Structures are given as structure tokens and as C-alpha cells.
N, C-alpha and C positions, 0 to 999 in steps of 0.2 A: 258425541261426535267430535270431529275432530279437523283441525286446519293447521297448518304449518306448524307441524309437530304438535301442537297442543290437542287436548283431547276436550270438547266440548260437551258440557252438559244438558239432559234436555231441555228444552226451552232459551237456549243462548241462541246468538245469533251469529255465527263467524263469519268473515268475510268471504265474498262471493266466490274470490280465487281458492278458498280454501279445500286442499284434498290431504287426505291422509293415506301414508305409504304404508300399506298393509305389512304386519308382521310385526311392528313398533307394539310396547307396551303403551299405555296410559292410565289414566285415572277415573273412577266412577263419580268420588267426590272431591273435584280438586279444588274446591271451596274450603273446604274443613282443614284445619289445623292439624298439624303432628299430636299424637297423643301425649310425646312428650319430647323435651328439647335431647339432644346427644350429649349427654355430660358423665363423667365416668361415674358418678353416683347412681346415674339410671341405668347404665351399663351392669354395673355390680349388681342391683337389684333383679336385672332381666337374668343374669346368669344364676344369681340363687333361686329364683322361681324355675329356670328350667333346669338344673345341675342334677346328678345322679343322687339318688339319695333324698332328694327335694319333694316339694309339693305335689309337684307334677309325676313323679316314678311311680308306677304302681307297685312296685317294691315285690316282684314275683321273686320265688327262690329256686334262682339260676343254678344253684349246686345241685338239684334235683334232675332226676333223667329228663329228656324232655318229653317224654311218653306221659309220663307223672304230673308233668306241670297241664297236660289238657286231662288226664283223668281224673285229678285229685285236686278239686276246685279250692282245698285248704291252702294249695301255694301258689293261687293266684288269686287272693281274695278283692283286689283292686279291677279282675279282669271279667265282670261278667258279661253271659251270655246276651247277644241281641237277637232274640226269636225270628225276628223279621227278615236277617240277611246273612245268604250264607258268606263261607270264608274267602271265597273267591272274588267278592265285589271288589273288594279292597284291592287288590292286584290288576284288575278290570280297572278302576280308577286311576291307577298308577300309569298303567298303558296307556287310557286316554289322555293324561295328562302330558305325556310324551308326545302323543299325536297333535297338541295343541301349542307346546312351549318347547325351547330350548334356550336358555341363558345363559351363558359361557363367559362374560364379563363382568358381572356386578361383584362386589366385594361386601363382606361383613363390617369391614372397617370403617370403608369410606362412603360417605354421602354420595346418593343413587338418584340421577332424575331419570325416571322409568319411561321419558319419554325418548329418551336418547339409547336405550337397551337397544340392542341388534335380537329379535327373536328369529332363531335358525330354523323354527318350524314354520309353516303357515297357521294363521289361525282359522283353521278349518278341521274338522271329521274326515278328512280325505286318505290318511292311512300314508302321507309321505311320509312317516317313520319307517313303513314295511315297504314302500314301492321305491323309496330313493328318486330319483331320477328318471325311473322307467328304465326298460333293456336295453335302451340306446345309450341315455346318461348315465347309468349304474350297472354295466355289464357284470361285475361281479356277482351280484347278488343273484342273478340268472343261470339255469342250467344250460348251458351250451349244446347239451348233446340232444335237446329238444326242442325241435322247430328252430336251431340253431341260435339259442337263447333269447328268443323274442316274446315266448308267451309264460314260461314254467320257473318258477324260483327254485332255487338249489337249495337241498336241505340233505343232510349228512345222517346215515344211521351212525346209531351208539351200538359199539362193538359189544357183544357179550350181554345187550339187553333183553332178547328173548331169555333167557336163561334166567334173569331176575324178574321177568312180568309173570303174574300169574297166569295168563292167556297164552302165555308164551308167544306174545306180537312180539313185531319189531319196533323199537323206540328209535325218535330220530332226536337231532340237535341241530343248532343253528351251524351252518358252516363256519368254520375255523382256519386260521392260518396255521403254519407248524407252532407258532409260540400260544395259542389257544386262544388269541386274539377274534373275538366274532367278527364275521364279513357281513355286516347288516345295515340298515336304514339308518339305525339307531342305537350306538351301543351301549345307552342308557338302560334299553332293555334287556340286556343282562346282566343287571344288577342282583337279581338272586334267581332262583333256581323257577319259580311259577311264574315269573314275568318272562325269563327266557324261553319258557315252553309256551307259555300264550302267544308269544311270539311265532314261535316253530307252527302252533295251531294255526296260526294265519296264514303263513306261508303255504300252509296243505290246504288249507280252507282256499284260497285262490286257486291253489293247482286243480284242486276238486272241482272248482267253477269252470276253469280251463276245461276238463275233459266233460262237462255237463255241455259247455255252449258248442263245443265240438258234436257231441254225440245228438244235441237237440238240432242243429243247422246244418249239417255236414260239411261247413265253410274250412276252406283250407286258408282264408287270406289270415295270415298270423294277426296282423293288427287287429281286424274286426276280433276275433277271437279274443285276444288280450283286454281290449277297450271293453268289451262286453262282460268278461269276466271280473274285470276288475269294477265295473258299474254292478252289478251283483253282488260282490264283497260289498263294497261301500254301503250300497243301501240297506243290506241286510245289517250289516254292523250300527248304521243309522238307527235303523228300527230298533235294536238292542239297548241304545243309548235313551231313547225316547220312552220305550215300552217297558223297561226292565230296570235300566241303573237308575233313571232320574226317579222312577215311582218309590222303590226303593230307600233312596236317599234323600228324597224332600218330602215323598209323599205324593199318592196321585191327585190329591185336590190342587195344590200346588201348581202341579204340571198341567192341570186342565186349566188353571186360571190364566197360567201366562200364553198357554195355544189360544185359547178363547179371548182372551182380554187383553194381550198384548204386554210387551215389558214396558215397567213403569222408569227405571234407571239405566239401562245398558243400552244406550243408544249410538249412531255414527251417522257420519254422510255418506261417505263412499264404500265403507270396506268395514270389517268388525275388526277390532283389537284387543289386546288382552288386558283387563284391568289388574293393576297391582293387589286391588283388594279382593282380587279374586285368585291369582296366583300364589301372592305371596302370604294368605289369612285363609279367606275362606276355604278353597280347595285345600286347603293342607289338612283338614278333618280327617283323611284317610288316615294320619299319621294314628290318632287314637284307636281306631278299628285294628291295628296289626296286634296279632299275639305274639308272644316272644316262642314259643315253639307250634311246629305242625306235625299231621302225619303226612310226609312226604309222597309215600307210596305202600301199597299192601305188600309187595315184594313177593317172593317165592312162596308157594305153599309148606315149602321145607323150614323157610326159615321166619317168616312172617313178615309184619309191618315194620316199615322204617321209619322214624321220629328224628326230628331234628331242631336245634335253635336256628331261628332266621339267621342271627349273626352272633357268631362266639370269637372273642377278640382275642381268646386266649387257649387255641385249641389242643394245645401239648396236655391240657389237666382235662379235657371235655371227653364225657363218658361213649359219645361217639365218635365217628371217623371223619365226619364233616360236619359243616353248617351249611345254610342255604343259601350263602351269597353265588354269585355268577362266577362265570370265568373258567370254569372246569367242565370237561367230559368224564363219565366214568359209565361203567354198566348199570347201576344203581341210583345215578344222578335223572330221573324222568319224575313227572308227576301224573299220579292217577286221581283222575279229576274228579273222583265221586267225593272226596275229602271238600272239594273249594266248589261245586254247584249242583245244582238239586237235580239229580237223576232220576227222583223216587226213592229207590232203595240200593244200599244202605242212605240215611239221611245223612246231608254234608254236615261239615262242621261250622259251627254260627262263627259270625263275628264276632268280636268285642264292640260291646256298644261304644258310642260317641260320647265321651265325656272327658275332664279336663286332667284323666291319668293317661300316660302311655306306658306301652308294656316298657320292661326294664331292658330290654336288650337293645332299645333304641336311646340309653345314654350313654354307651359305650360304643360309639359307632366304629367298625374296622377302616382305616384307611385314609384318614381324615390329615389334611396338612400338618405338618408340624407347629405348633402354637394355636391353633385353632381349636374350637371346642369340639368333643366329642359327643356331645350331647346332641340330639336331633332338636328337643325342646329348646336347649340353649340357642341353636342356630335360626331357629324360626322364629324366637325373640328377637335377636339381637336384630335380624334383617327389619323389624317394625321400624327401629331407630334409621337405619340407612337408608330406607325406601320412605321414609317419614309419614306414616301410615298413621290414619287418624285413630281415636279411641273408638272401642265398640260402642259406647254410650251415645257418641256423638253420629256415628253410622245409624245406628237405631234411631235417633229421632230425626235424622236426613230421611230416612226411609218411613217414618211416621209407626214406627212401632214401641211398644211401651219397653224400654231400656229395663236391665236387671238393676234391682235395686242394692244399696251400698249392702243393706243385711246380706243378700244373695251372694256378694263378692268378698265378705268379711274374712276369708281367708288370706286376701290379697292385701288388706289392711297394714300388717308389719312392714310392707314392702312399698307402701303409698302408690298401689297400682288399682285400688278398690273404687276411684271415683273417674279414674282416666285410665282403662284398661286397653292392653294391647288387644288388638282386633282378633287375631287368631284364638287367643284364650278365651276371648268375649264369647266368640262363637261357639268354641266347645262347651264352654260350662252354659250356654243358651240351649245347645241341644241337649244335655243332660238334666235342666230343669224346665225345661219347655216341651221337650219332646220324651221324654226318659229314655234317651241315650238310642232309643231307635230311629230316628233320623235328626236330619238337619233341623233347627228352629226357625222365627220367622226371617230373622237377620242373614243368617247362613246359608237358609233353603232357597231363599230369593234371589240373592248373588249367585249359587251356584245356577241356579235353574235357569234365570236370563242369559247368563254368558253362556251357556251350553245351547239354549234353544235358538239364540241370538245367533250364535257361529253358525248355527245349521239354517237357520234363514236367511244368512247374508252369504251362502254358499249357493252360486248360481245353478251348481252339480248336484247339489243333495237333494233326496228324495221328498223334502219338505216344499223345496221349491220346484223340482220338475215335477213331481206328481204327487202331492199332497195327502189322496187317498189311497194311495198305492198301499198295498199289502204283502207280506213277503211271499215269494214263491217256493220256498223250503218250509219243513214245519209242519204243521198242522194246525186246523182250525184257524189262519190265518193268524198265526202268532209264530214268535221266533224268538228262541231264549238262547241265552250262552250254552244252554247243555246240547241245543240244537245245532250249534255252531259247532262245537267240538266233536259231537256225533259224525256231521258232515266232512270233518276234516281227517276222520279216520285216527283220533288219536286218543279214545276212549278205552280203557282196557276192559273187557269182558271179565266180572266175577262171578 
């Protein structure tokens, strides 16, 4: 709960006048001390743990062709498959994160009070990262040639893509200005090709729902058409979160327990907030799922499949013409979704298991500010000091879960992090040891599950609040998956 900028724990009694300003961050376990003091020696230990070539580096053979990193397991020995989760779930998870939070003010160097950070997203799964302020407040996002810009998103065709696409269909991109900058509700959704194409899919899914509402109702009232299309999009999207993303991420049993028995730790008085234990630690589990390379698309029959590294900070010696970072439009820069989600045949590529290793491309991030670490692992770990996060062991005890033992964290002993472990690393290790890397363990899983379900339960317009027994009107057998959404959006290549 929260009052006067303070987030209260379950059982606390905040003042009667307390009110939580929606959009701020807070703490789940505000009574727990930081895992360590912010000292030069502790920063050095965290940088050592998260450095390129260090304990968390999967040591993929990045000099190999990106295709070989996928087909030859010997080149990525520390990137074992998660048989229960397709590769696209990582990028859907990133998309969900961008729908919940946007912090552009905190630093890796300065101590941060999470209760004073402004969240430029609302803590709700309402797709404000896609819709912006709506047709009136964000007119640049909407197609002015249709209904005077009041109902339909603007998307742009990728020139030359029919010649690159196996079924000859047209592919689409985010609208961009003359410098290639995307025109969108959240520019972070152009960080990589999969994410930007997922954003395009959401735009086209909305446009498909506009067409459906017009056909089903015969209405010409543009406000009513847009509002109903938006509701359909949001509710089907929220259904995917509850019935596909969360079961694969934390396990169906934990999802059911939270829905049926309620949340134990994530509570508030008036409106949901984003806990830093979630945003800085638990929800960064997805970084461990990322692979160094992917099959981007199947390409034309004449030339075959296109593979690429997710990031390549040295393109001059790359064996391919591009990596998968965003910001560029070209004829072959589109995604064939059969690699990333389950359409039956061919089977999708699996995610990497959740464990204490990250793919090697993530230790040499492109575009980092001068003087800042290029290692994603190092950046994540340093944030535990600036946000004064508690240790994984203390959080586990507060949640009445059995903590990992010193023997299970023995690799951290030389860095003196084995008895007070950064929460993010702890959650990765917990998933590895308690859930075989197939999903999050008890601490990480409950934090993620309670925040996700709590955010939906705190949104007066979500399907869980408006109509909890609602089932999808699209898809089949009262089910709706990401594969169904992508098909409805018209972005799936026929193979």
C-alpha cells in the first residue's frame, strides 16, 4: 500500500489521508536492508561477476555464422533449450515490460529513491505504449486517410518485401520520419527487429478489430468504433498474459493459486504501483532467455533463410549484412513468426533456459553512453546498489520460502556474494536449480505473477475486473494465443 509517496506493506496501517500517485515506483519489502553497501569494492565485485568473459557469460562462439550458432549445439554449450517455451516469449515479455514501465531518469552511479522516480507509463496492461494518447492526443500515430484519423493506426509498407517474402505477401514497418526515427507510442519498441515487428502486429491487429467492429455493427460513429476495437484488442492481449505468458513463465499452478487465493505480498491502497524488486530484479529474468542469434525469416525460395546475431557491435567483420537491432527499414528486415511462436508446423525455435548465464552478445551492447558498462549483466547488477535492493536470501525468507544454500551459490564465494546475493542473480539461479530453467522458481515466480495479476486486478477496465468470466471472441475453443493474434493481424507468412 502507499501513502504520501511511501509504499506500505500488507498489514501496515498508513494514515487515513494516504493516497498513492499512480505511476510511481515503490518497494515490496521496504523493511529489508540493502544487500550491500555501495562501496568501490562491492562495485568491483559486481562488475567482475557481470563482465564479458566472466561467470555469467555463456561464452558463445560469436565468430561462427549465426546459423551455426543455432544448428550446432557445440558453439553454444551454455545455452540449452527450454522445451516448454518458444523463442518469441522473450520478446513478448519485453513488449509487456514497455507497456508497464518507462524510467528515463535513474542512473547507474547515483543512489535512487524509487518512490521519487517518475514512471512515464501507467502501471496497467492497457497498451498506452501502442495507443499513445489516442487519435486526438497522438494524431501522428493514426492514419489520417481513414475516418479522418479517428480509428486506424498508420503503418507503412516495406518496399521490396514481396520479393523477399516466401509467399509473395507485402510486409509492413513502423511509420518513420525522413531520418528513420519511428513514429510510435514508445520508441523502445524499435530496439530490435522482433520487438518492432511485434509492435507492427499490434497496430495491424487493432486495425483488423476496427474492420470487424464496422462489419459486425454497421456503425459509422468513429468514437464508438475506436473504443470497441480498443477494448477487443486490450482484452485479447490481457487474456494472452493470463493464459499463455504467465503459465509458461511461472507455471499454471502458481497462476491458479494467485487467482484463487489472492496476492500475499503485492498490495496497495488506491492504485497499483511498480515494485523495484520486480522491475530491477525479478522481471529481468528474460535477459537470460535471449539467444545470441535467430532465424529472422525464411527468405525467398531462391536464396533461403536469413539468420542474424541479435546485436553485433562490430558489423565491419560480420559474416552477414546486418544484426537485429532496430532503427532500419530494408526489404529483408521482417520477421517470419513461425520461428518465434507455435503455429504447429514447422515447430518454433525454443527459448534458452532461465539460468545464471546470458548469451554472449549481451556483454557487448551497442550504443551505450561513454564510460558506462556495455555488459547487460553488469548494468543489471549495478542497479542493485543504486536502488538499494535487498538480497535474494532476505527476500526468500520474507516470502517464507527456503533460501538457496551457500553450497548452491558457491561460485559467488570468491566475490563475497554467496551469503548476500543480488536479487536478480539469485532469481536466475533459483530458476536454474528449483525449476530446471524451464520457468521461474518460487521467489521470482511469485513476484512476477503477483505484479502481473495485481496490475490487471487494479485496472478497472481490464477483463478481470469488468468481466472475469469473459472468454475470447477470436481464436478457437475459448482460447486465444499469440499465434492467433498474429494470424488475425495478417502478418504471418504462408510457408
